[in-house]
N, C-alpha and C positions, 0 to 999 in steps of 0.2 A: 721954335717950330716953324720958322719962316720957310715958305716953299712947300710945306706939307699940306696935303689935302685931306680933309676929314669928311667922311660920309657915313650916313646911318644905315646904309644897305650895301650889299655886294655890288661890285661894278657890273658883273655879267648879269643880263636880264634873266628872269626866271625861265623863259622858254628855252634858253640854251644852257642853263645851269647844270644839267645832267651830262653835257658833252664836254669832256676835257680833251687832253691831247690824244690824238688818234693812236690806236694800237700799232699802226704801221710805223709811226715815228718812234714809238717805244722799242719795237722789236728791231727796227733798222739800226737804232742806236746801240742795242745789245750786240747786233752782228758786228758793228764797227769796233765796239769795245773789246770783243772777245776774238775777233778774227774768224767768226763762224760764217759758214755758207748761208747766204740769205735766200731762203725759199719762202719767205713771208710775203713781201710786197710784190704785187703782180706787174713787174716790168721785165722785158727781155734784157739779156746781157750782151746782145749784139744788135747792130743797127739793121734796118730794113734794106730794101733794094737800093743798090747804088744809083740806078737811074732816077729814082725818086729823090734821093739826097742831092744829086746833081741838079735836078729841076729846081730845088730850093736855092741852091747856090746861083743858078742862072737867074732866078727871079730877083735875088738880092743885087746881083751885078747889073741887071737891066733896069733897076730902080722900080720894080713892080712890087707894091706892098710895103715899101719902106716908110711911107706915110700912112695916115689912117685909111684903111680900106672902107668900102661902102658898108653901112650898118648891117644890112642883111647878109653880107658876105660877097666876095668877088663874083661877078657873073659866071666866070669860067668854072668855079667850084660848084655854084648852085646848079648850073647846067649838068655838070658831071654827076652830082648827087641824083638829080632827076633821071638822068640816063641810067645810072646804076639801078635805081628802084624799078625802072621799066624793064630793063634787060634781065634782071635777076628774078623779079617777082610779078611782072605784068602790072605794076602800079604806075599810074600816070599822075605826075605832079608838075604843076606850073612852076618853073624855077624862080619866077618873079614874085609869086604870091603864096607859094606853098612850101618853100624851102627857106630855112634860116640857119646860118652858120654860127656856131657858138664856140666858146673857149673850152673845148672838150665836152664830153658827155656830162661831166659834173655840173658845169654851168647850165647845160640844157635842162637837166633835172631841176636845178634851183629855179631858173627862170620860169619853167613850166608850172611848177607847184606854186610859186609866188603869184603867178598870173591867174591861175585858175581856181585857187582856193580862197574861201572866206573864213574868218575866225569861227570856229565851231563846226566846220565841215569835218567829216570823217573820211579817211583814206584807208582803204583796205590794201594791204601789201603782203606779199609772200615772205614769210619768215623762214630762214634767216635772210637778211637783206643787206645790200651795200650800205655802209654806215652813213653816207650822206643823205640817204632817203629820210631817215629819222630826223636829222638836223634840219633839213629843208622843210619838212612837214611842220616842225616846231616853229621855224622862222615865219611860216605862213599863218601861224596861230591855229592850225588845224589839229586834229587828233588822229593818230595812227592806230589802226586796228589790224593786228597781225593775224595771218592765217598760216599755221605752221606746216611746212613740208615735213612729212614723217619718214624716218628711215625704214627702208624695206630691205633687211639683211639678205633675204633669199634672192632678191633681184639685184642686190648691191647698188641700189639707187634710192633717192628720196622721192616721195610721191605726194601729189596734191590731192586732198580730200575735197571733192567738189561740193559735197553736202555742207562741209564746214565753211567753204567759201560762200555759199549761198546764205547760210545762217548768219554770216558776219555782216551782210548788207542790211542796213536799217534805213529809216527815212532820212537820216542825217548824212548818209553816204553820198559823197560828191563824185569820187572817182576810184578806179581800181589802178594800182601801180603794179605792173607785171614785168618780170625780168626773165627772159628766155633767149638763149641759153643762160642758165642761172648761176650766178656767183653768190655763194661759194660752193654750192653742192654739185655743180656740173650737170644738173638735170636739164633736159631739153623737153619742154612741154610738148605733148603729142598733138596731132591735128584734132583728135577727139576731145582732148582736154581744152584746147583753145576754142573749139567750136562751142563747147559748153560755156566757157567764159564769155564769148561773144553773145551767146543767147541771153545770158544773165544781164549783160550790159544793155542790150537792146530792151529787154523786158523791163528793167528798172530805170531806164533812161540815164545811164551813167557814162561819164567820160572815162577813157582808158588811156593811161600813159604807159607805153611799153618800151623798156630799155633793151635794145637789141645789139649792144656793142660787140657781142661775141658771135654775131650772125655767121661769120665765115669760119668759125671754129666748132664744127660739129663732126662727130666721128661715127664710124661703123654704119648702122642703119638709121641713125637719127636724122631727122629732117627739120630744118628751121622753117617755120611757117609764120610770116609776119601777120599779126592780128588784123592789120588794115586790109588784108586780102579777103577777109571773111565777110559774109553777108551782113549788112547793116553797120559795119565798123569803119568804113572809109571816112565818114563825116564826124566820127566821135573819138577817133584815135590820134594821139600824138606819138609818133614813132621817133625814138632817139637812137642815133647812130654815132660812130666815132671812127676816126682813122687810126688811132693809137694802137689798138689791139690787132688790127688787121695788117698794118704795115710796119709795126715795130718801131714807131717813132712817137713814143708816149709823151716825150717832153715837148712836142710841138703843140699839143693841146688844141686839136682841130676836131670839133664834133659838129653835130647838126640835128635839126628837127625837121621832120616832114609831116604835114597835116593840112587839113582844109584851111582856106584863107582866113576865116574868122579866128581859128585857133592859133595860127601862126602870127596873126596880128596881135593877139593877146600876149603870146609868149614874147614877141619882139618888144612889146611895151615894157615888160619887166626887164628883159635882157639889156636894153639900152642904158639902164641905170646900174647895171652890174659892171661889166667890162666895157660896154659900148661896142668896141671892136677889139680884135686880137689876131695874132699869128699871120699878119699880112702876107709875107713872102711864102710862108708854108702853105697857105691856101692854094696858091698856084701849083705847088708841088703835089698836094693831095688830089687836085683835079686830074693831074696826069696819072697818079697812082690808081685812081678809081677806074681808069681806062686800060689798065694792064690786062693782058690776055687771060683767059680762063686758066691757062696752065699755071700762072702765078698762084692763084688761089688754091688750086689743087695741090701744088707742091708745098705750099705753106701748111695746108691742112695735114698732108702726109708727114711732113717733118715733125709737126707737133704731136701727131699720133704716135710716132716712134718714141718721142720723149715721154709722152703719157704712159706708154706701156713699160718703158724702162723704170720710171719712178714708181708706178703702181706695183710692179712686180717686186721691186726692191723693198718697198714699204711692207708688203705682205710677208716677205722673207724675214724682215726685221721684227715681225710679230704684230703689226697693226692689222686691224680689220679695215679693208679698203673698199670704198665706194667708187667704183670705176666710172669716171665722168663720161657722159655722152657729148659734152660740149665744154667750152671755156678752156683755160689752161691751169686749172686747179684740181687737186685731188683731195677730197675730204676723207679723213680716217677716224676710226673709233679707237681710243687709247685704252679701253677697258681690258682687252686681252693682254695688255702689258701690266695689268695690276694697277692702273691709274684711272682716275675719274674726274680730275680737276684740270681742264684744259689750260687755264691760266697758269697754274703752278707748273704744269708740265712744260709749257712753252717758255716760261721764264727761266727754267732750269736747264732746258735742252741745249742752249748755246755752250754752257760750261761743261755739261755732261758729254755731249756728242759733237759739238762744233757745228750745229745746224740750227737755223732759225725757222720757225713756223708761226702760224697765227691761230689763236684759239677761236673757234667758231662762235663761242658764246657772246663775243662782242657784237655779233650780227643779229642777236635775238633780244626781244623784249622779255620772253620767257627764258631767262638765263639757264634755268635748270635743264631745259630741253636741249640746249646746245653744249652743256658742260663737258661731255666726254669727247667732243669732236674737235679735230685739229685739221687745218688746211695747209697744204704744201703747194707751191707753184712750180710748174715744170717748164716754164718759158725760158729755160737757161740752156747753155751749151751742154752737149752730151757729156763731155769730160767733167763738168761741174756736177751734173746729176749723178754720174757714176761715183764721184768722190763722196757726195752727200750720202748716197746709199751705203757705201762702204763704212762710213762713220756710224751711221745708224745701226747697221748690223753689228758692228763691234760693240757699241754701247748696249745693244739688246743682249749680246752674248755674255 
C-alpha cells in the first residue's frame, strides 16, 4: 500500500459536494463524440472584429501586458470601461477607485461573493441561474434562496413575481443577485421591475450584485436598464460586465466590476488571491473595442437578431414551444409538445437522434422540477450552422 493515501472522509468539502462536472463539459463531450452540432455552450463559432484582434497582436508585439499587468487592470482599460458606462448610461465611475478588471465575469462573480458574504448570509437569486452563482455562494459559506422566474406561455417569456421576491427577503438576507438580460431564459427585466427591486434593496438595506454581461444583446422593444442608474442604487450595487459576449472573444476572459470605492476595494481584496492578474495584452485590445463606434454595437445586435429569429422559427416548426428571448443569445424551449418532459434525458439522447446538442435548463434550478421540461439552445453560431441544426431537428421531429 506504499504511496496510497487513506482518508476517513471524501476529498471534496461539503460545500462543493453537490457540484460535479458542469453540464457544459458533458454536453460538449457528447457533441465531439457524435459529431453533433453544438448549440449547448454559449460561445460564438467566429471571431470578433478584426481590428480588435489586431490590437491584441499589436500589444503582444509592443511588449504591453506580456508581464504582470497592474492588479486593478491596465489604466487604458479601466478608463475605457468608465467611459463606456458614462457614454451609454450616464454613470460616472472613477477609473482608479471604482473599476476593477477581472478574469471574465465568472471571476468577478466569485470575487464579489467571496468578498461580501459571511457564512450564514442569505443570497436571493433569480432562478434559473448561471451555474457558477450557486457554487460561489457555497464557497462563501452562504445560503442561496431562489426566486423562480415563471413561464408565461401567452407572452412567450418568463416573468418575475415581485411579491415572491419580497417574501424571499429575511433578516438574514445580505444581497440580491440579479441577472438581466437573463441567462438562460432571455428575459430582460423591465424598468418597472427593476425600480421595484431597487426600492426593496433600499428599504431593506441590501447590497445588489447585478450581472449585465449581455447588456448589448437586447432585441425588439426591450431596454437594458443598469440597476446602478436607479435612485438609491449607485452606492449599493456591484455591476459586472464582460467583453466576451459583446465582442465574441470569449477565450480572452476579460471582465470587470464597477461600484463605489468601498465595494471595489472589498472585491479587489478577494480577487487578488484568485488570479491576481490575467489577460494582460488582451486588456489593451478590449480598451480599443469598448471605444468602437455605435454602429458596431447596432450591427452586432442586428446580426444576432437575425440568428435568433432563424433558430426560434426553426424550433417552433420542429414542434417545440418557444420562448422568444428579448435578450442574450439563447432560446429556451418547452419539450412537452414533443411528448417529452425530462430535459436531461432529452438532451442526452438528442445528439444521437438528431445530431444536435442542447442544454437542459434544470441544471440552472434548485427546484429541478420547475425546470425539467425546458431546454436551452444557443444561436451565437454561423447562419449555415443554425440552418443545418434546424434541418436536423425538423427531420427528427418528422
